[in-house]
Structures are given as C-alpha cells and as structure tokens.
Steps between C-alpha positions, in 0.01 A plus 500: 500500500652838396563751763437876458810644642524874449880494438468239230227704341699814508804320353290337228344842410842668500638247282214517249522872488882488430450234233226716328722811506799320352278332226348845403845664486640225293216527264547878484870463429427262210208683347568878569465709191814719555848393601491739792203330663674163439802620680298646790318166537832310480645734761220433754532127435856524578429670818228245601752222441801680660714483196723753340443608136 
C-alpha cells in the first residue's frame, strides 16, 4: 500500500518540474528561429547542468 509522505511528494514534484523545464529549454534550443535565441537556450541548459560552454 503506498504511503503519502509529504517529503516524497515534494521531491517528486520538484523532479517533475525540473525535467519539464529542461525538456522545454532543449526543445527551444533546437527549434528557436534565430541563432541568438538558440544560444540563450543553450546557455540556460549549461547553467542547469552545471557545465561550462
């Protein structure tokens, strides 16, 4: 029987939000109409993944 632990729910919600954010930014980086917007999305992805450009 599943338990409804608030900490687990908070962690799952945070993880889902982070995954949604990364997915939208990756799609933006791929489909952006201008090179400047693609660079901006790529920069934000690098920040989220703690990587240098």
